[in-house]
C-alpha positions as CSV (number, residue, x, y, z in Angstrom):
1,M,0.1,0.0,0.2
2,L,1.1,3.6,-0.8
3,P,0.1,6.6,-0.3
4,L,-2.3,8.3,-2.2
5,D,-3.4,11.1,-3.7
6,K,-7.7,12.1,-3.2
7,G,-7.8,12.1,-7.3
8,G,-7.2,15.7,-7.6
9,A,-10.1,16.6,-5.1
10,P,-9.5,19.6,-2.7
11,Y,-8.6,18.2,1.0
12,D,-11.1,20.9,2.4
13,E,-14.7,20.3,1.2
14,G,-16.0,23.7,2.6
15,S,-12.9,25.7,1.7
16,E,-15.4,28.4,0.2
17,R,-16.6,29.0,3.6
18,A,-12.9,30.2,4.6
19,S,-13.4,33.4,5.8
20,S,-10.5,35.0,4.2
21,V,-7.6,33.9,1.4
22,E,-5.1,35.2,4.2
23,D,-6.4,33.0,7.0
24,Y,-7.2,30.1,4.6
25,K,-3.4,30.1,3.6
26,V,-2.4,30.0,7.4
27,T,-4.2,26.9,8.0
28,C,-2.8,24.8,5.1
29,I,0.3,25.8,5.4
30,Q,-0.2,23.9,8.6
31,F,-1.6,21.2,7.4
32,I,1.6,20.7,5.1
33,K,3.7,20.5,8.3
34,D,1.5,18.0,10.0
35,I,0.7,15.3,7.1
36,C,4.3,15.4,5.6
37,N,4.7,13.5,9.2
38,D,2.4,10.6,7.9
39,Y,4.8,10.4,4.5
40,L,7.6,10.6,6.6
41,A,6.2,7.3,8.6
42,W,5.9,5.6,5.9
43,V,9.9,6.1,4.9
44,D,10.2,4.9,8.0
45,Y,7.9,1.4,7.7
46,Y,9.8,0.8,4.2
47,K,13.3,0.4,5.9
48,L,15.2,1.7,2.9
49,P,19.0,1.2,2.8
50,P,20.4,4.7,4.5
51,D,21.0,6.7,1.6
52,E,17.9,6.1,-0.1
53,D,16.0,6.9,3.5
54,R,17.7,9.9,3.2
55,K,16.9,10.9,0.2
56,R,13.2,10.8,0.6
57,R,13.3,12.4,3.8
58,D,14.9,15.1,2.2
59,R,12.9,15.6,-0.2
60,I,9.8,15.4,1.5
61,H,11.3,18.7,3.6
62,A,12.1,20.0,0.5
63,I,8.5,19.2,-0.6
64,V,6.9,21.2,2.4
65,E,9.2,24.0,2.2
66,R,9.0,25.2,-1.1
67,T,5.1,24.5,-1.2
68,N,4.1,26.6,1.8
69,D,6.4,29.2,0.5
70,W,4.1,29.1,-2.9
71,I,1.4,28.8,-0.9
72,A,2.4,32.2,1.2
73,K,3.7,34.1,-2.1
74,V,2.4,32.6,-5.1
75,A,-1.5,31.5,-4.4
76,T,-4.1,34.5,-4.6
77,T,-7.3,32.9,-4.2
78,I,-9.0,30.0,-2.3
79,K,-8.8,28.0,-5.2
80,G,-5.0,28.6,-5.8
81,V,-4.0,27.8,-2.5
82,D,-5.8,24.4,-3.0
83,V,-4.1,23.9,-6.0
84,V,-0.9,24.7,-4.6
85,M,-1.6,22.5,-1.7
86,N,-3.1,19.4,-3.1
87,D,0.5,19.6,-5.5
88,G,2.6,19.4,-2.7
89,I,0.6,16.6,-1.1
90,Q,1.0,14.8,-4.6
91,K,4.9,15.5,-4.5
92,M,5.3,14.3,-1.2
93,A,3.4,10.5,-1.7
94,E,5.5,10.5,-5.2
95,N,8.5,11.2,-3.1
96,T,7.6,8.8,-0.8
97,A,7.6,5.7,-2.9
98,G,10.2,6.8,-4.5
99,Y,11.8,6.5,-8.3
100,P,13.0,3.5,-9.1
101,F,13.9,4.7,-12.8
102,Q,14.3,7.7,-14.1
103,I,11.9,10.1,-15.1
104,G,11.6,14.1,-15.3
105,V,9.3,16.3,-16.3
106,F,10.2,19.8,-17.3
107,V,8.6,23.5,-18.0
108,N,10.9,26.0,-19.6
109,N,13.9,23.5,-18.7
110,T,12.8,23.4,-14.9
111,S,11.2,20.8,-12.7
112,G,8.8,20.5,-9.4
113,Y,7.9,24.5,-9.4
114,T,7.7,26.1,-12.7
115,L,7.3,29.3,-14.4
116,A,5.5,29.9,-18.0
117,K,3.6,32.8,-19.5
118,P,-0.2,32.1,-20.8
119,G,-0.3,30.7,-24.2
120,I,0.7,27.3,-25.4
121,V,3.5,25.5,-23.1
122,D,5.7,22.9,-24.1
123,I,6.2,20.2,-21.7
124,N,9.1,18.0,-21.6
125,I,8.6,14.4,-20.2
126,K,12.1,12.5,-20.2
127,A,12.5,8.7,-18.7
128,V,14.6,5.8,-19.2
129,G,14.5,2.4,-18.2
130,R,16.3,0.2,-16.0
131,E,18.2,-2.0,-18.1
132,G,16.9,-4.9,-20.4
133,S,13.6,-2.7,-19.7
134,K,11.6,0.1,-21.9
135,V,9.4,2.9,-20.7
136,K,5.9,4.9,-22.4
137,L,3.9,7.3,-21.2
138,G,0.9,5.9,-18.8
139,W,-2.6,6.8,-17.7
140,H,-3.3,8.0,-14.4
141,Q,-6.9,7.1,-14.4
142,K,-8.7,4.8,-17.1
143,E,-10.1,7.8,-19.1
144,K,-8.2,10.1,-18.0
145,R,-3.8,10.2,-19.2
146,F,-3.0,13.2,-16.8
147,L,-4.5,14.9,-13.2
148,I,-4.6,18.4,-13.6
149,S,-5.6,20.8,-11.1
150,S,-6.0,24.8,-12.0
151,T,-7.4,27.8,-11.3
152,S,-8.4,28.7,-15.1
153,P,-9.0,25.9,-18.0
154,V,-5.9,24.3,-19.5
155,S,-5.9,20.9,-21.4
156,I,-2.8,19.0,-23.0
157,D,-2.8,17.7,-26.7
158,E,-2.5,13.7,-26.6
159,S,-2.7,13.6,-30.2
160,N,0.9,12.6,-31.0
161,I,1.8,10.6,-28.0
162,D,2.9,7.2,-29.4
163,E,1.0,3.9,-27.5
164,Q,4.4,2.0,-27.9
165,D,7.4,1.6,-25.1
166,A,10.4,2.4,-25.8
167,E,14.2,2.3,-24.6
168,M,13.9,6.3,-23.8
169,L,11.3,8.7,-24.0
170,D,11.8,12.1,-24.8
171,L,8.3,13.3,-25.7
172,H,7.4,17.2,-25.8
173,L,3.8,18.0,-25.4
174,N,1.7,21.1,-25.7
175,M,-0.2,22.4,-22.9
176,D,-3.1,24.9,-23.8
177,A,-3.2,27.4,-21.2
178,R,-4.5,30.3,-23.3
179,T,-7.3,31.2,-20.9
180,C,-4.9,31.9,-17.9
181,L,-3.8,35.1,-16.5
182,Q,-0.9,36.3,-14.7
183,R,-0.9,34.4,-11.0
184,D,-3.1,31.3,-11.8
185,V,-1.4,28.1,-11.2
186,V,-1.6,24.7,-12.5
187,S,-0.8,21.4,-11.3
188,F,-0.6,18.3,-13.4
189,T,0.8,14.6,-12.7
190,V,2.3,12.8,-15.5
191,I,2.7,8.7,-15.6
192,V,5.7,6.9,-16.7
193,A,5.3,3.0,-17.0
194,E,8.4,1.1,-16.9
195,T,7.8,-1.9,-18.8
196,K,9.6,-5.7,-20.0
197,D,8.7,-8.0,-23.1
198,G,5.4,-5.5,-23.1
199,Q,3.9,-5.9,-19.6
200,E,4.5,-3.0,-17.1
201,I,6.2,-3.7,-14.0
202,E,6.0,-0.4,-12.6
203,R,4.5,3.1,-12.9
204,R,5.1,6.3,-11.0
205,G,3.8,9.8,-11.5
206,V,5.8,13.3,-11.3
207,T,3.4,16.3,-10.4
208,T,4.5,20.0,-11.2
209,I,3.1,22.9,-11.2
210,I,3.5,26.1,-13.1
211,H,2.9,30.0,-11.8
212,M,2.0,31.8,-14.8
213,V,3.5,35.2,-15.5
């Protein structure tokens, strides 16, 4: 069992009843600090080698710091705070599980916490399987390839995705963010599957947040 996301639903379903954005930010910053202990407990449970244990803990602590910085300084609405908070929770879950094969998602040559202008945004997905394995873009859910949470409507063009597995993935996809405005935030999760002899043996997600500038 791995700690999983809640399908992109806001963790505070009553967020619209928050008395102010600033109050809600304080609540969510504390929530991120508190929930990280659950993910650190999972790392304990895995009994990992020292180097891998330290790497996962360091990443979780870095996510807490960066996510809370974005909640404080980037988000301008309650919806925006929700997007940033859930992005951080998703990232904590992913880094708790670790990455057995190489995978990276880049917006403007940056990963994790990124900047872009409203318009068509290039997303670069790179992955390499372990020796004897191949990789391909996976699906977040049966009918939904990407998990997307945003303060303005966005979509990712799937027309040039190759369903075949390959030794290496170096894919460029276009996100249509033309309806976005400055200060909007977009979080999206990409799933990459590792295959052997045509069968999926591992899958991992990488969540990226974009601050529209």
